[in-house]
C-alpha atoms as a printed R data frame, in Angstrom:
   type eleno elety resid chain resno       x       y       z
1  ATOM     1    CA   MET     A     1   0.260  -0.063   0.072
2  ATOM     2    CA   PRO     A     2   1.466   3.387  -0.701
3  ATOM     3    CA   VAL     A     3   2.461   5.715   2.125
4  ATOM     4    CA   CYS     A     4   2.386   9.264   1.810
5  ATOM     5    CA   ARG     A     5   5.178  10.821   1.229
6  ATOM     6    CA   ASN     A     6   4.531  13.836   3.408
7  ATOM     7    CA   CYS     A     7   3.563  12.538   6.648
8  ATOM     8    CA   GLY     A     8   4.057   8.572   6.342
9  ATOM     9    CA   HIS     A     9   0.700   6.872   6.552
10 ATOM    10    CA   GLU     A    10  -0.431   4.062   4.642
11 ATOM    11    CA   TRP     A    11  -3.190   5.114   2.641
12 ATOM    12    CA   PRO     A    12  -6.428   2.784   3.012
13 ATOM    13    CA   TRP     A    13  -7.799   0.796  -0.055
14 ATOM    14    CA   LYS     A    14 -10.522   2.579  -0.816
15 ATOM    15    CA   ASP     A    15  -7.968   6.071  -1.551
16 ATOM    16    CA   THR     A    16  -5.811   4.151  -3.031
17 ATOM    17    CA   GLN     A    17  -8.270   2.828  -5.498
18 ATOM    18    CA   ARG     A    18  -9.384   6.607  -6.172
19 ATOM    19    CA   LEU     A    19  -5.848   7.392  -6.602
20 ATOM    20    CA   SER     A    20  -6.050   5.602  -9.785
21 ATOM    21    CA   ILE     A    21  -8.932   6.802 -11.740
22 ATOM    22    CA   ARG     A    22  -6.586  10.254 -10.602
23 ATOM    23    CA   THR     A    23  -3.283   9.430 -12.316
24 ATOM    24    CA   HIS     A    24  -1.944  13.121 -13.531
25 ATOM    25    CA   ARG     A    25  -4.295  15.207 -10.879
26 ATOM    26    CA   GLY     A    26  -3.094  13.380  -7.916
27 ATOM    27    CA   ALA     A    27  -4.607  13.304  -4.575
28 ATOM    28    CA   VAL     A    28  -4.911  14.832  -1.128
29 ATOM    29    CA   CYS     A    29  -3.831  12.683   2.328
30 ATOM    30    CA   GLN     A    30  -6.634  12.825   4.079
31 ATOM    31    CA   PHE     A    31  -3.866  12.652   7.163
32 ATOM    32    CA   CYS     A    32  -2.062  15.550   6.205
33 ATOM    33    CA   GLY     A    33  -3.849  17.692   3.218
34 ATOM    34    CA   GLU     A    34  -1.335  17.429   1.224
35 ATOM    35    CA   LYS     A    35  -1.296  16.464  -2.891
36 ATOM    36    CA   GLN     A    36   0.469  13.140  -3.476
37 ATOM    37    CA   PHE     A    37   1.211  11.909  -7.044
38 ATOM    38    CA   GLN     A    38   1.768   8.728  -8.499
39 ATOM    39    CA   SER     A    39   5.392   8.535  -8.728
40 ATOM    40    CA   ARG     A    40   7.183   7.644 -12.493
41 ATOM    41    CA   LYS     A    41   8.268   4.468 -11.781
42 ATOM    42    CA   SER     A    42   5.102   3.433 -10.673
43 ATOM    43    CA   MET     A    43   3.126   4.219 -13.372
44 ATOM    44    CA   ARG     A    44   5.325   2.996 -15.839
45 ATOM    45    CA   LYS     A    45   4.620   0.074 -13.386
46 ATOM    46    CA   VAL     A    46   1.028   0.342 -13.404
47 ATOM    47    CA   SER     A    47   0.466   0.684 -17.661
48 ATOM    48    CA   LEU     A    48   3.147  -2.381 -18.075
49 ATOM    49    CA   PHE     A    49   0.858  -4.464 -15.725
50 ATOM    50    CA   HIS     A    50  -2.319  -2.948 -17.364
51 ATOM    51    CA   LEU     A    51  -1.354  -4.075 -20.544
52 ATOM    52    CA   ILE     A    52  -1.735  -8.282 -19.264
53 ATOM    53    CA   PRO     A    53  -5.667  -8.732 -19.558
54 ATOM    54    CA   LEU     A    54  -5.090  -6.969 -22.742
55 ATOM    55    CA   LEU     A    55  -2.949  -9.611 -23.617
56 ATOM    56    CA   VAL     A    56  -5.781 -12.178 -22.920
57 ATOM    57    CA   LEU     A    57  -7.148 -11.253 -26.436
58 ATOM    58    CA   PRO     A    58  -4.922 -12.989 -28.694
59 ATOM    59    CA   PHE     A    59  -5.195 -15.740 -26.312
60 ATOM    60    CA   VAL     A    60  -8.865 -15.654 -26.793
61 ATOM    61    CA   ILE     A    61  -8.363 -15.260 -30.551
62 ATOM    62    CA   VAL     A    62  -5.907 -17.890 -31.615
63 ATOM    63    CA   MET     A    63  -7.171 -20.821 -29.031
64 ATOM    64    CA   ASP     A    64 -10.253 -20.473 -30.401
65 ATOM    65    CA   VAL     A    65 -12.292 -19.809 -27.071
66 ATOM    66    CA   SER     A    66 -16.262 -18.849 -26.982
67 ATOM    67    CA   ILE     A    67 -16.492 -15.347 -26.939
68 ATOM    68    CA   VAL     A    68 -18.604 -15.833 -23.322
69 ATOM    69    CA   SER     A    69 -15.182 -17.502 -21.587
70 ATOM    70    CA   GLY     A    70 -13.050 -14.876 -23.870
71 ATOM    71    CA   LEU     A    71 -15.216 -12.545 -21.743
72 ATOM    72    CA   ALA     A    72 -14.834 -14.219 -18.643
73 ATOM    73    CA   LEU     A    73 -11.103 -14.324 -18.698
74 ATOM    74    CA   LEU     A    74 -11.106 -10.434 -19.777
75 ATOM    75    CA   PHE     A    75 -12.445  -9.859 -16.761
76 ATOM    76    CA   THR     A    76 -10.906 -12.010 -14.467
77 ATOM    77    CA   ALA     A    77  -8.000 -10.644 -15.600
78 ATOM    78    CA   GLU     A    78  -8.860  -6.803 -15.089
79 ATOM    79    CA   ALA     A    79 -10.193  -7.994 -11.882
80 ATOM    80    CA   VAL     A    80  -6.626  -8.947 -10.834
81 ATOM    81    CA   PHE     A    81  -5.030  -5.916 -11.844
82 ATOM    82    CA   LEU     A    82  -7.496  -3.486 -10.010
83 ATOM    83    CA   THR     A    83  -6.751  -5.617  -6.776
84 ATOM    84    CA   ALA     A    84  -3.481  -5.221  -7.146
85 ATOM    85    CA   PHE     A    85  -3.326  -2.240  -7.995
86 ATOM    86    CA   PRO     A    86  -2.406  -0.788  -4.679
87 ATOM    87    CA   TRP     A    87   0.062  -2.850  -3.824
88 ATOM    88    CA   MET     A    88   1.762  -1.417  -6.911
89 ATOM    89    CA   VAL     A    89   1.547   2.684  -6.208
90 ATOM    90    CA   GLU     A    90   4.197   4.682  -4.942
91 ATOM    91    CA   LEU     A    91   3.238   7.793  -3.986
92 ATOM    92    CA   THR     A    92   5.561  11.386  -4.284
93 ATOM    93    CA   ASN     A    93   5.037  14.987  -3.796
94 ATOM    94    CA   LYS     A    94   5.376  16.340  -6.983
95 ATOM    95    CA   GLU     A    95   3.953  16.071 -10.249
96 ATOM    96    CA   GLU     A    96   6.694  13.786 -12.067
97 ATOM    97    CA   PRO     A    97   5.485  13.116 -16.230
98 ATOM    98    CA   LEU     A    98   5.392   9.605 -17.550
99 ATOM    99    CA   TRP     A    99   8.026   9.670 -20.211
């Protein structure tokens, strides 16, 4: 779970999930009130990990899996990503560009 770089408190899971939507605008720490941003390293890691659900699509096409099974695989891969997201996030006090 991410830790605020200003006050050192660990962010709750729910707040970290909200950060996944607001990556570039940052989010305010509920403990100290300072704005925190996702670090460049963390954004790269999350971006690469987010490609995993997309890698399911060629597998579904090549293996001639039914549409229902393919969608189930895709949603399962996305659920794994959303569940793992909070443990991949690192915070910083400054907004950093992705590249």
